[in-house]
C-alpha positions in Angstrom: 0.0 0.0 0.0 1.5 3.4 -1.0 1.9 6.3 1.4 -1.1 8.2 0.0 -3.5 5.3 0.2 -2.2 4.5 3.8 -2.7 8.1 4.8 -6.2 8.1 3.3 -7.1 4.9 5.1 -5.8 6.2 8.4 -7.4 9.6 7.9 -11.0 8.4 7.3 -11.9 7.9 11.0 -10.6 11.4 11.9 -12.3 12.8 8.8 -15.6 11.4 10.0 -15.2 13.2 13.3 -14.3 16.4 11.5 -17.1 16.0 9.0 -19.6 18.4 10.5 -16.9 21.1 10.8 -15.9 20.5 7.1 -19.4 20.6 5.9 -20.1 24.0 7.5 -17.6 25.6 5.1 -18.5 25.9 1.4 -16.5 23.4 -0.6 -15.0 24.7 -3.8 -14.8 22.4 -6.8 -12.8 23.6 -9.8 -12.0 22.5 -13.4 -9.9 23.8 -16.2 -12.0 22.6 -19.1 -14.1 19.7 -20.4 -14.2 18.5 -24.0 -14.4 15.4 -26.2 -10.7 15.3 -26.9 -7.9 17.2 -25.0 -6.1 19.5 -27.4 -2.3 19.8 -27.8 -1.9 22.8 -25.5 -3.2 20.8 -22.5 -2.8 17.2 -23.4 0.6 16.8 -21.6 -0.4 18.9 -18.6 -3.5 17.2 -17.0 -6.4 14.9 -17.7 -9.7 16.3 -18.6 -13.3 15.2 -18.5 -15.6 14.7 -21.4 -18.8 16.9 -21.7 -20.7 13.8 -20.6 -18.6 13.3 -17.5 -18.9 17.0 -16.5 -22.6 16.7 -17.0 -22.7 13.8 -14.5 -20.7 16.0 -12.0 -23.0 18.9 -12.4 -26.1 16.7 -11.9 -24.5 15.2 -8.8 -23.7 18.6 -7.3 -27.2 19.9 -8.2 -28.9 16.9 -6.5 -26.7 16.6 -3.5 -25.7 20.1 -2.5 -26.7 23.7 -2.4 -24.6 25.2 -5.3 -23.7 28.7 -4.2 -22.8 31.6 -6.5 -19.8 33.8 -5.7 -21.8 36.5 -4.1 -23.4 34.0 -1.7 -19.9 32.9 -0.7 -18.9 36.5 -0.1 -21.8 37.0 2.3 -21.0 33.7 4.0 -17.3 34.5 4.4 -18.0 37.9 5.8 -20.6 36.4 8.2 -23.4 38.5 6.7 -25.5 35.5 5.7 -24.9 31.8 6.4 -24.9 29.2 3.7 -26.7 25.9 4.1 -24.5 23.1 5.4 -22.9 21.2 2.6 -22.8 24.1 0.1 -20.4 24.0 -2.8 -19.2 26.6 -5.3 -18.0 25.7 -8.9 -15.3 27.5 -10.7 -13.2 27.3 -13.9 -9.5 28.4 -14.3 -7.5 29.8 -17.2 -10.3 31.1 -19.5 -9.9 28.2 -22.0 -12.2 28.2 -25.0 -14.1 25.1 -23.8 -15.4 27.2 -20.9 -17.7 28.9 -23.4 -18.3 26.2 -25.9 -18.8 23.2 -23.6 -19.1 24.3 -19.9 -21.4 27.3 -20.4 -24.3 25.3 -22.0 -24.1 22.6 -19.3 -24.3 25.2 -16.5 -27.2 27.0 -18.2 -29.0 23.7 -18.8 -28.8 22.8 -15.1 -29.4 26.4 -13.9 -26.2 26.5 -11.9 -23.9 29.4 -11.1 -20.2 29.4 -11.9 -17.2 31.6 -11.7 -14.7 31.9 -14.6 -11.2 33.0 -13.7 -9.4 34.6 -16.7 -5.9 35.8 -17.5 -6.1 39.2 -19.2 -3.1 38.6 -21.5 -4.7 35.5 -23.1 -8.2 36.8 -23.8 -8.7 37.0 -27.6 -5.7 34.6 -28.0 -3.3 37.5 -27.9 -0.6 35.3 -26.2 -0.2 31.9 -24.6 0.7 30.8 -21.1 4.2 29.3 -20.7 2.8 25.9 -19.5 0.6 25.7 -22.6 3.6 26.5 -24.8 5.6 23.8 -22.9 2.7 21.3 -23.7 3.0 22.1 -27.4 6.8 21.6 -27.2 6.3 18.2 -25.5 4.0 17.2 -28.4 6.7 18.3 -30.8 9.4 16.2 -29.0 7.1 13.1 -29.5 7.1 13.8 -33.3 10.9 14.1 -33.7 12.2 12.1 -36.7 15.1 9.7 -36.1 18.3 11.6 -35.9 16.6 15.0 -35.3 17.4 14.9 -31.6 21.1 14.8 -32.3 20.8 18.1 -34.2 19.1 20.0 -31.3 20.5 18.2 -28.2 23.4 20.6 -27.5 21.5 23.9 -28.0 18.6 22.5 -26.0 21.0 21.5 -23.2 22.5 25.0 -23.2 19.1 26.7 -23.0 18.0 24.3 -20.2 21.3 24.9 -18.4 21.4 21.1 -17.9 22.8 18.2 -19.9 20.0 16.6 -21.8 21.0 13.1 -22.9 17.7 12.0 -24.3 14.4 13.5 -25.6 12.9 12.2 -22.3 15.3 14.6 -20.4 14.0 17.5 -22.5 10.4 16.5 -21.7 11.2 16.4 -18.0 12.6 19.9 -18.3 9.6 21.2 -20.2 7.3 19.7 -17.5 9.2 21.7 -14.8 9.5 25.0 -16.7 8.4 28.2 -14.8 7.7 31.7 -16.1 11.3 32.6 -15.2 12.4 30.4 -18.1 10.1 31.8 -20.8 13.0 33.1 -22.9 14.6 29.7 -22.9 11.3 27.9 -23.5 10.6 30.1 -26.6 14.0 29.4 -28.0 13.4 25.6 -27.5 10.0 25.9 -29.2 11.7 27.5 -32.2 14.2 24.7 -32.3 11.3 22.2 -32.3 9.5 24.3 -35.0 6.6 24.9 -32.7 4.5 27.7 -34.2 2.8 29.3 -31.1 1.5 32.3 -33.0 0.0 30.0 -35.7 -1.6 27.7 -33.0 -3.2 30.7 -31.3 -4.5 32.0 -34.7 -5.8 28.6 -35.9 -6.8 26.8 -32.8 -8.0 29.7 -30.5 -7.4 27.9 -27.2 -8.7 30.7 -25.1 -12.0 32.6 -24.9 -12.5 35.8 -26.8 -13.4 39.1 -25.1 -17.0 38.9 -26.4 -17.4 35.4 -25.0 -16.2 36.6 -21.6 -18.6 39.5 -21.8 -21.5 37.2 -22.7 -20.8 35.0 -19.7 -21.0 38.1 -17.5 -24.2 39.2 -19.2 -25.7 35.8 -18.5 -25.1 36.1 -14.8 -21.9 34.2 -14.4 -19.1 35.7 -12.3 -15.9 36.7 -14.0 -12.8 36.6 -11.8 -9.2 37.5 -12.2 -6.4 34.8 -12.5 -3.4 37.1 -12.9 -2.3 38.9 -16.1 0.1 36.1 -17.5 -0.4 33.1 -15.1 3.1 33.2 -13.4 4.0 31.1 -10.3 3.3 33.9 -7.8 5.6 32.4 -5.2 8.6 33.0 -7.5 7.6 36.7 -8.1 9.1 39.6 -6.3 6.7 41.8 -4.3 6.1 44.3 -7.1 5.5 41.7 -9.8 3.1 39.8 -7.6 1.2 42.9 -6.8 1.1 44.0 -10.4 -0.3 40.6 -11.5 -3.0 40.7 -8.9 -3.9 44.4 -9.1 -3.7 44.5 -12.9 -5.8 41.5 -13.6 -8.5 42.6 -11.2 -8.6 46.1 -12.7 -9.0 44.5 -16.2 -11.9 42.4 -15.0 -13.5 45.5 -13.3 -13.2 47.5 -16.5 -14.7 44.7 -18.5 -17.6 43.9 -16.1 -18.2 47.0 -14.0 -17.9 44.9 -10.8 -16.9 47.0 -7.8 -14.9 44.1 -6.3 -13.4 41.1 -8.2 -12.6 37.6 -7.0 -9.0 36.5 -7.6 -7.8 32.9 -8.1 -4.1 32.0 -7.6 -2.4 30.7 -10.7 -1.3 27.1 -9.9 -1.5 27.4 -6.2 -1.2 30.0 -3.3 0.0 27.3 -0.9 3.5 28.8 -0.6 2.3 32.4 -0.1 2.2 33.8 3.4 -1.3 34.5 4.5 -0.1 37.5 6.5 1.3 39.0 3.3 -1.8 38.2 1.4 -3.9 39.9 4.1 -1.8 43.0 3.7 -2.2 42.9 -0.1 -5.9 42.5 0.3 -6.1 45.6 2.5 -4.0 47.5 0.0 -5.8 46.3 -3.2 -9.3 47.0 -2.1 -11.0 45.9 -5.4 -10.1 42.2 -4.6 -13.1 40.5 -3.2 -12.2 36.9 -2.2 -9.1 34.8 -3.1 -9.6 31.3 -4.4 -6.9 28.7 -3.8 -6.4 25.0 -4.6 -5.8 23.5 -1.1 -8.7 21.1 -1.1 -10.5 21.4 2.3 -7.9 23.5 4.1 -9.3 25.7 6.9 -8.0 29.1 5.9 -8.3 32.8 6.4 -11.8 34.1 5.9 -10.8 35.8 2.7 -9.7 32.6 1.1 -11.9 29.9 -0.4 -10.1 26.6 -1.0 -11.1 24.2 -3.8 -10.9 20.6 -4.8 -9.5 19.9 -8.3 -12.0 17.9 -10.3 -10.5 17.5 -13.8 -9.6 13.8 -13.3 -12.0 11.8 -15.5 -12.4 8.6 -13.5 -13.7 5.4 -15.1 -16.1 5.5 -18.1 -19.7 4.9 -17.1 -22.9 6.6 -16.0 -21.6 7.6 -12.6 -19.8 10.8 -11.6 -16.4 10.3 -9.9 -16.9 13.5 -7.9 -18.2 11.8 -4.8 -14.9 9.8 -4.7 -12.8 12.9 -5.3 -14.5 14.7 -2.5 -14.4 11.7 -0.1 -10.7 11.3 -0.8 -10.2 15.0 0.0 -11.9 14.6 3.3 -9.9 11.5 4.2 -6.6 13.1 3.3 -7.3 16.4 5.0 -5.8 15.3 8.4 -2.5 14.5 6.7 -2.5 17.8 4.8 -3.3 19.6 8.1 -0.3 17.9 9.8 2.0 18.9 7.0 0.9 22.5 7.2 1.8 22.6 10.9 5.4 22.0 9.8 5.3 25.3 7.7 4.2 27.9 10.3 5.9 30.7 8.3 3.0 30.5 5.8 0.4 31.4 8.4 
């Protein structure tokens, strides 16, 4: 039995004791996209659900929980109005095109609220996130003809600042790339003949501005997800503030919202909650912050969420009950780990 399964098994009894406390907090569930076939810009990054699997998830949430919109969560977090026990909130990160083409119709069909977190630089497919570019590069590595690797191995090694003996080594580097290595990533994309601009133009991986505006007109909440989706824990103070403030201002200008929710790119787990509280006081237009720390009990201005992209087994049953039960069972272990990082309080 691996360590995660053992921890899950040991955590179940404690999770049952903590159950009433966990259920008093709204549970966040979030996705990136859903579609019939994952496209090249995400295929190497994470699994995704089909529209049919997402429909099963939404039906399960609708039948089993009170699905709260963002404003209801704001009232609850500020203790102005309590949510029913067992409430959930649904959100979608990165502003990918499937949010409009696939997810929007399913939410409308079920009469469910949702929050869409968008990155200003990617709207209208003006540019592409570094991780999506890395995914295109990984696809290109898989298409290399025999002997082609020998021609690019040395320049790729120089750019990666690491000896890359095999194409697999390059794939490993691409999977670990951060925004700090964007220049090197773009040069490697050029060596691999990855046409990022052409992909943006022909495949349109992100939503357009008109689509984002229509979501807002239809009653969905638009939130900010930074300007360019960097790893915020690697940013200096000024870059981090600029990403948060600038993206919230862009959403405010687009929607007219007085306060805008913000979701951390990747994760906010490594960001000091004290520092975030200070930023929240300074950037008054930020409403709530959404993170990806499952069921973590957190500051009142942070809503944690369970990732739900994993598709599970084919069939007519949602795997969301299993994902949520697993999150409950593993929460005691995660809480113990957080105790070892008190500087993030």
